[in-house]
N, C-alpha and C positions, 0 to 999 in steps of 0.2 A: 433381445433375441437370443435365442440359443444358437449356439453353431457346434455342430460335429467336428470331432476329430479330425485335423487335416488328412487328405491320403494322398495327394502328391502335389507338388507346386513345380514351375519353369525351374530347369536347373541348368547349369553350363559347364560343359568340360572341354578343355582344350591342350593342343601341345605346343610347346615352344618353338620356335625356328632358330634357336642359336645352334649350330649344329658344330661338328668339328670341321667342316668344310667350308663354312662360312653361314654368313646370315641371309639364307635366301628363302623369304617368305612367298609362296605363289597363291594357291588357291585356297580360299576360307572356305570349308564346307560345312553346312549344319545339316542334322539329320534329328528327325522325330520318328523313332520306331514305335509300331504300335504298343501303347502300354497296356498293361496287366490292371488286374484290381488294384494294385497297392503301389503300381509301377511308373515314376514319373517319367512323362516323355520327353526328352531333354532335347537342348540343343547341344548336338555337339560341333567344335569348330577343330578343325584339322588345318596342318599347314603342309602343302605340297611343296616339293623340291624341284629345282631347277634341273631340266633333263640332264645335265652333264654329271649331277651328285645325287640322283635319286635314290631314296631312301625306300627301295621297294617293299621291305618288310612291312615298315609302318603303312603304306599306303595300299598294301594289296588286300588286306583283310578288311580295310574301312570302305574300299571304293564300290564295291558293289551293292553295298547298303546304305548309300549318301540318298535323300532323296532331292536336294537341290544344292546347287552349285552358285554361289558369290564370287563375281568378280570385281574386284576394287579398282585396280588401274590397269593399263595396256601394255606394261612392259612384260619380260620373260620372269621377273621376281614373283609376279602375281599370276602368271597362266601358263607359264612354260611348260607345264607337264600336262595340262588337260588334254592334248591329242594323244599323250601316252597312256594314260590313265584309261579314255574311253576306247583307245584301240585294243590293249592288251591286258586293262586290270580290270574289265567289267563295270567301270562307271557307265552308266546310262542315264543318270539323272538330267533335268532340265537344267539349264545354267542361264543366268539371269547378268544383266552388264547394261549399262548405259551403251547410246548409238556409238560415242566417238572410242568407247572403250572397244565394244564390238570390232570396228573398222579398222582402228588402228593396231588393235591389237592381231587382227588377221595380218595384216600387212607386217607387223614386228615377228611373228611366227615364220611368214614367208623368207623373209631377209635372214632369219638366224637358220633357217633349213637350209638355205642355198647358201649361205657363207660356210657352214660346216660341210654340206656335202661335197662343195669344191676341197676341200683339203682333207677328207676323211671317209672312211666308209661308214657313215651316219645312216644307223638302221634301226634307232628306236621308232621313229614314223617318219611318214611320207605326206608329200603337199595333199592327198587324197586324204590322209588322214585328219588334217589340220581343215581341210573344208568340211570334213564330216563332223569334225566336233565343232566347229561354229555353226553350222547348221541348226544345232539345237538351242542358240542363245535365244533367249526372249528379251527385246531391247526395252529399258524403261527409262522413262524422262524423270528430272530429277523432282523429288517430292510426292512422287506416284506410288498409290498404295497398291500392292499387288499381293492378293489372297491366294495363298497356298492350298492346293485341293488334295485330295487323296489321305494318306497317312500325315500330313502337314495343316490338317483340316483345323482352322482358328489360329492359324500364323500368318501375320501379315509382315511384308518387308517392304521397304521403299528405300530408293537411294538418295542422298543429301550431296551436297558439295564438299569435296575433301581436298580441292585445291591441288598441289605437286603435278599432276599429270592432266591434259585435256580429257573432260567426263570422269576424272576420280571419283571416288565414292565414299562416302562414309554411310554404311548400311544398320539401318534401324530396323531390328526384329522386335517385334511386338504380340505377346501371347498374353491372352485373359489381363490385359490393361499394364503389363509390365513391359520396360522396354530394354532391349538388350542392344546396346550401340558398339557396333564394331569397327573401329577408328584406327587404321594403319598408315603410314605415310602421310600424314596431313600436312598442309602450310596455313599458318593463318595470315601469313602475309599475302599482300595484294601486289601480284606480279604484272609484266606488259601484258599477256595474252590471258590471265587466270584471275579471278577472283579469290578469295581468301574462304578457309573453310567455315562451315555454318555449324561446326560442333560447339560452340558456346550457347549456343540456342537450346540445347538440351539440359536440361536442368533435373537432378537427382535419378537417373535412369537405375533399373535394377542392379546391371551389370555393365559395364563398360570395358571392353578389352582393346588395347592400344599397344605400342610399342615402346621399348626403350633405346631404339637405334640412335638418336640424337642427345641422349638424356643428358651427356658429359661436353658436348658441344656449346660455343655461345657464337654467333654471327656478328660480323659488324653490320652496319646500315647497307641496306641496298646500293644507295647511291655511293658510297666508299668502295663496295665489291664490283658495281659495275664499272667504276672509273680504274681500278687497279689491273681488272682485266683487260679494258680496253688500251690501257699505256702499256701492258706488258707485249701485246699483241704490235702495237704500231712501234714500240721499241726494235723488234724482229725484223718488222717490215723494211723499216727505215735502215736498218743494218743488212738488207739485201740478203734475207735469210726467209725461211718457208714456217708455217706456223700449222701442226697437225693438231686438231682436236679432236680424239677418241669419242663418239657419241653414242646414242641408244638409235634407234630406228625412228622412233614418232612419239618420243615423250618430251624429255627434258630440251633436246635440241632446238625443239621449236622457239622456246625462251632464246637460246642463245642466235638462232637466226634472225630473230626480231633485233635485239642488241646491236649485231653486226650491220643489219640494214637500215636502222634508223641513223646509225653513226655514219657508216658510210654516205647516208643522203645528205644529213648535216654538214660533213666536211666535204663534199663531193672529191670523195677518194675513187683511186682508179686502181688500187690492188683489187686482182680477182679474188672473189671468194667462192667455193665449190662445195656442194652438199653430195657425198658420193654414197649411197647405198643401192641395193639392188632393186629397191621401191621407191626412190626417191620423189620421182614424177608423180607418182600415186598418192604418198602421202601428202605430198602440198595440195593436190587436186583435192582431196578430202576435207583437209584440215580448212582449206577456202569455204566449203560448205558449212564448218560449225563455228560460227561466229557467234550462235545465241548461246553456246556453250562457254564462250570466253569472257572477259574480263567485260565490266560495263562501257569503259571507254571504247574499247574497240567495237561495240556492239553501236553506241551511240554514235561513231565516227562514221560508220559504214549508212546507218540511219538517214544522217544529215547530207555527207558528202559523196555516199555510195563509195567510198575509198575502202577497199578490203585490205587490211595489214599485211595478207601475207599474198599479194599479187608482187613478188620478189621482182625488183630492178637490179640488184647487185649479186645476188647469191645464184650462181649457175647451178642446176640440177644433172647429175651424173649419173649413170646406171651402171657405167662397165670403167675401169679403170685405164684403158685404151684410150679414152676421150680423155682424161687427165695427162695421159703421157703425151698426146698431141698438141697440149698446151705449150707455147712459147716460155724458154725458160725464164725466169724471175721470180720475186717474192711473191706469195700468194698464202691466202688460208684454205685450208681444207678440212670439213666435217665430216669424218667417216665413220663407218660402223665397223666394229663392234668396240664399245667401250672399254672392256676387259684385254683387247689386242690379242685375245688368242687364237681368233681368226677374222675373216672378213678383211675388208680394204683398208682399214686402219692399221692391222697385222704388217701388210707388203709394204704399204707406205713408211711406216715405222722403221722396218729393216732397212730402207734405202736412204731414209734421212737421218738417222740416229747417230752417225759417225761425222756430221757436220756441227761445228761449233755455232755457225751462225742460226740454225734453226731451233726451234722451241716446241716441246711437247706439251701442250697444256690439259692437264686432267680438270674437268667439270665434276667429276663425283670420285667418291670413294672405290679403288678397285675390290672386288669380292677376294676372298683368301686364299690363295694357292695361284692368282692369276698373275700374267706378266705385269698388268697396270699396277697391281698390289707392289710387286716386287720392285718396280719402279718408283712409286710413293715412298718408299722408305728413307729414314733420315738417317744417315747420309743415304744417297741412292747410290747402287753398285756401278763399278767402272767398267763392267762388261758382263753381259748376259749372254745364255745361251738360246738361241729359237730356232724352231723347225720350220721350214719351207717346204711346202706342201703345194702339189699342183697336179690336177686331173688331166690325164692324157688318154686319147684313145687306143685300145688296142690294135697290134698290128703283128703279122706273122704268125710264128707260134702260138703265141699268146691267143689271139683272135681265132684260130681255127679250135685250138681246146675249148676255148669260151663256147664257140659255136656248136661244138659237140656236144658238151655239156648241157645246152639247152635244148638241144635236140634231143638226149636221153631223159630231159626231165618232162620234156612236151609228150614223148612214147610214154612214160609213167603214167603222168593225168590220162591221155587217152586210154590206156588199159583199164586205169582204176573207174572212168565214166564209164565204160562199156561194161565193166563188171557190174557195176551200181544198177545199170540200166536193165540188165537181164535178170539180176535179183528182183527189180522193181516189176518187171513182164512175168516172173513167176507165182510173185503175190498176187498180181492181178489176175492171173490164171485162176488160182485155187479161190480166191472171192467172188470171180464171175463165174462160176460152173455152178448151174443149179443144182438142186439135191435131186429133182426128179426129173434131169435130164432124160430124153429118150434114150441117150446110150447107155445107160444102167441097164444091166441085164437083169433077168426075172430070176429069184433065187433057186426055181426050179430048174434051170438050165444051165447051173453053175459050171458042171462039168464040159459040157460042149462047147459053153461061151469060153471058156477057158483056152479051150483048144483053137477056137475061131482067134482068139487073141493071139497067140503063138503063131498059129499060120501067118497071121496078117501082119503081125510085127517083122517076121522072118523076110515076108516080102518087101517091106518098106523100110528095111534096116538101112539102106543107103542114104534116105532122105533124113535122117535124124542128124541133127549137128550137134558139135560141142557144147555143152551146158545145157543141152533142152531133155527135159524129164517129161514125159507124157503122163498125166493122171491115170491113176489106176481103172479108174473105169470107162477110158478110151478105149475104141476097138480100132484105132489107128492113129498115127503120129498127129498131134495138132500144133497150130500155130495160133499166137494172141488174135481173136479178132474183136475189133472194136466198130460198135453200132454207133454210127454217124449220122442216123436219122435225126431230124429236127422234130421239136415239140410245136404242136399246133394248139390255139385256141378258137374263140368265136370268130375272133379279129384277125388270124392269119398266124404266120410262123412267129414263135416265141424266141425275143432275142434276148441276148446279154448287152445292157447298154454300156459296162465297161470295154466291152469289145471296141466300142466306137469313140472312146474318149481318148484324145490327146494326153500323153501323161503330162502331168503339171512339174513343169521345170522351176526351180528356185532361181528367179529372174537375179536376185542381188548375187547369188554365187555366179550365175553366167556371167554378169556384168563384170566382177572383178578382175579376171584375167583381161578383158577387154578393154575396160578404162583404164587399168593399171599397166604396170611395166611388163607383163607376162605376155603381150601380142607383139612380138616383133622389135622390142626395145630393148632385151637383153642380148647379151654377147652370146656367141655360137655355145659355150660350153654351158652356160644357164640353161640355154633351150634345150641342149641335149640332157640336162639333168630333169627338165621337167617333164618332157616326154619321153624321156627312157629308151631313146632309140640307138643309139651309138655306145656300143661295149667300151669300157673306159676303166682306168684303174688309176690310184694316187701315187704319185712320187715324191718321196719326202726324203730332204736333207738338213742336217742339222750345222748350224753355223754359231759361229760365236763372235758376235760385235761387239764394238767398242762404243759405250756411251759418253757422248762427247757433246751433244746437244745439252740444249736448256731444258729441265724439268720443273714444271711448276703446276701446283693442285690449289684449285679455288674451288670453294663450295657453293656451286650452281645445282644441289641436288632438289632444292625447292622443299624442303621439310622443315616444320617449327623446331628452332632451338631447345636447349634446355631449359634455358629461364622461361621461355614462352610455355613449354608444355607445362611446366609447375602452374604456372598461372592459369593455363586453360583447366587444366585437371581441378584446382581447386574451385574453378567456378562452377565446374558441371557438376562438382560434388557426388561421385557416382555412390551407391550403397555398397558396391565392391567392385572392386578394380582387379583387372588380369594383364600382366605386362607379359609381351611377346617380343620376339623380333629385335634382339639386341645381344650386343656383348655381355657377359658375367658382369664386367666392372659397371658396366650404364645401367643394368637392370637392376642390381644390388643397390646403387646409389640412390634411382628413382623411386625402389620399394622403400627405404628408408625414411626418405622425405615424405611419400605419402602416407605411410602409417602415422606420422608426426601430424601432419597438415591437412590432409585430403580427408581418410577414411579410414576406419580401425580393419578392414579385410581387402587386406591386398597377397593375390598372388603371382608366382612368378614361377610357372611350372618348367620343368627339364624336358626334355626330348621324350615323347610316348607318355609321358606322365598324364595321368588324368584325374584332373581335380572336381570336388563337387562346390557350386556357388549357389545351391538351391536359396532359393528367396524365401526371406522370415515371412512375406506376406503371401496370403493363398486368396484364390477366387474359386467361387461355385458356381454353378448354375442350378436355379433352382426355379420352381413354379409356383405362381400364388394359387392356392385351391379357392374354387367356387364360394365354400362358406365363408373365408375371410374377406374374399372381394366382395361381399352383399353387404358387409358392414362399414367398409372403408368410406372414408368422406373425403372426396378430393375439392380442393380450391386453386382456381386457376390463378398462376402467377405468371405474367406476362403471355409467352406463348406454351407454356408447358400446367400441368396440373399436378400437385403433388398433396403428398398426405402422411402422416405419421403413421406407421404399422407397430403394433405390438403382437407377436407373432412365437409360435416355436416351430421348430422344424420336425418335419417327420419323414415318411417316406410313402410314395404310391405304390399302387399294386405292380407296376412294372421295374421298381426299384429305383426311381429317380427321387431327388430331393423336393418337398414340398414344404412351403409355410402353413402352419394350420392354425385355427384361434387359440388363444390360451385356454386352457382349462380351467383358470381361476383369474381372479381379476387381476387388470393391468397393474403394475406397479407405478407409482408418478415419477415423472422424468423432470428434467430442468427444461425451464423455456428454451427454444431454438428460433432463434432470428434467421429466417430463409429469404435472402436476396441481397441486392445491393443498392447502395442508393448515392446519386450526384450531388454534392454539396450545392451546386447552382441551383439544382431543380429544387431540392428542398427549401431553399433561401425562398423561391419563387412561392411554395406551396404556404411557408410563414408568414410571407406578406399579405398573401390573400386571405389568412386569418385575421389580418389586423394586425400582427405582431413585428414590430420595428426589427429590421436584421440589417444586418452590413458584414463585409468581410474587413477583418483587420489582423495583420499579423500571421496570415496563413490559416486562421480560425474564421468561425462564424459568430458574431456577437447577436444573441436573441434578445430582444429586451433590454433590461438595465444591467443585469447581474449574470446571465446565463451565458455559457460560452461553449460553443461545440467544434471539436475538432476531429478529424478523422487521419489515424496514423497506421502504418504497417508494422508488421513484428519482423523486428531486426534481425531475428534468426532463421527466417525465410527468406530464399532467392526466389527470383523468376520474374520479378514485375509484378504483373496484373494476375499473376496465379500466388502472389503472397497472401497471407491472412492480413486481413485488414481490422481494426477495432474504430469505433466510435466512440469520445469520451466527452462527455457531459458534466461540465464543471459548474458549479454557483450553489448560491447557499439554498436551504431547502424550504423554498418559499412556493406559494401557490403558483408563483410564474414557472418553477422550476418543474413542477408535476406537469404542467400544462404543457409545457415545451418538450417534455418525457413524452406524453402521452400523444403529441403531433408525430413524434419521430417512431413510436412504436406502429403507429399507423401506417409506414411505408413498407412495413416488413410481414410477413406471414410468421406467425408463431404458434406452431401445432403444440 
């Protein structure tokens, strides 16, 4: 078959997320603009940064052109800039995520906003902006294929299990039969509440985008790590000390809660455990309903005993610090957000506990660059650190009066602006509504007399004119807008607009969020005032230097595959092209060199804002079969399908589409192609029915006295049943050999 020269094929471009301010990958965005005649419709994958370190320049130009947003995880490293991008950068694309990423991501953003609003004049976005951004999210289940419409026509996306966080996703993006796999922050290990990733089930994708974040780290066994974690906590508690775990809002903290809950239950411990975030109650309430997204052991336990793993008996949920302060003195464990120690409850508790040698600060994740947590994880740790204590207080006295005066001034300006706009609209409506043949238009022959009349009447009615009113030139007196409110009637009565009688459809999910969550009467007064924005307030800050005397320990509970496992998984997946993002320069270069030698010859590690071309070498074309060709094709039924061998040449139809036409010359001969599959057990029964003595011996099929039949797979191929298989027929060239071969060929279709 003749093939035209390729005009386009799917391509991929992306930017790395390793920055001067930390490795903060957020929102993978893919974009397929309308292609020109020879322009490839590419996938563009972009990384959006944490709102504290927004690289606005990189995101500003691409945000308005994005057609779809794929969220991989529910933490701020993967969705933190979404409200900002949609509010201020013109991002209006549909967003896709799993149900847990949607629900827990919303709570994470609430907690982040409230934590930062309490200690700073945070104005990048509001709670309303968060709600607005999450309203656009389309929720998908694992392995669900979703067909993109519009400019993304022909692209299919599907989420798959990534591990790491509840609902975490490896995205499979398919275009014209080629797969682009986006897999960052995956975990192959099965944990207490999560299954491992299914990344290894993908074989030979066209492009694999993954991260090098953990490429240089190797982890101990899970049992050893958990034991060291619990030993460190128990040692501190028994020495009458407190343990602080700075954690995220609704991500890796779930695994830590299960570890503590199960250990406390087994050993009947009485030390109190507290989970303290602004949305802790809502977090656990939602997690209880996501059992089908968790590990097989949790799902089976609930099916058999109705035992919900997150029906916590030892972990108490708190939503404000005053509840913690009312707890009697004594050793305790507190899991508090945020993990960076930059804001949130963990920051305040750290300042209170850091100077006591009995206490322990246990980090379960690496701190981002430039954060207090990162400073404390240094080796050796600092002996003293400077911290800023901030608190939001209501305005009083002169400050309150000045604030109210400013607000009144703003309201007056807005009212004046609105009135001016309304006047302009009235003038425009007057000009458009006045008909040309109005009875007030005077005859051309009486122009002089009419003008005098107009002048006299204008003098008489001069006091009626108001500021901003300009009568049309054709009027004989001042006029004011008149709107005809008469109704239209038909044969059945008055014509009505059904929309006037429809109750506005409210997104019930968004309404239930505040009601079911912590936002309905469960937050402290400061948080409620932030949400309702009714109490004028300001942030008061003081800088302190605190002595670091407590114990500091870091243990890896990030839930990511380590370097050894990543290399093994990449070798198994064996992508045609590999792209590495989200990692330090050292880790990225190490993994790149390893993959060049052992995985594939095309490995890319782009820098920030660098665009790379990973166009596939394979091309797919849409062609239609001409009627002349189809009239001469003979189909043969094979199972549920009908197949035929076609010799044709490529041409074009009148509308420019590619079409397969009959050959203008005789078709050249071609090698025989056997189509179909055969099961050795079925072939054994077939030979027996033909009177041939047959038996299995040593994994092969002995046919008659001398002929052996064996089925082998091509060792160079991977993927189990997808591998190329061969049937080897061995034996002397006797009449029996040719008879068995004929029987074998009869099991296939040979065009």
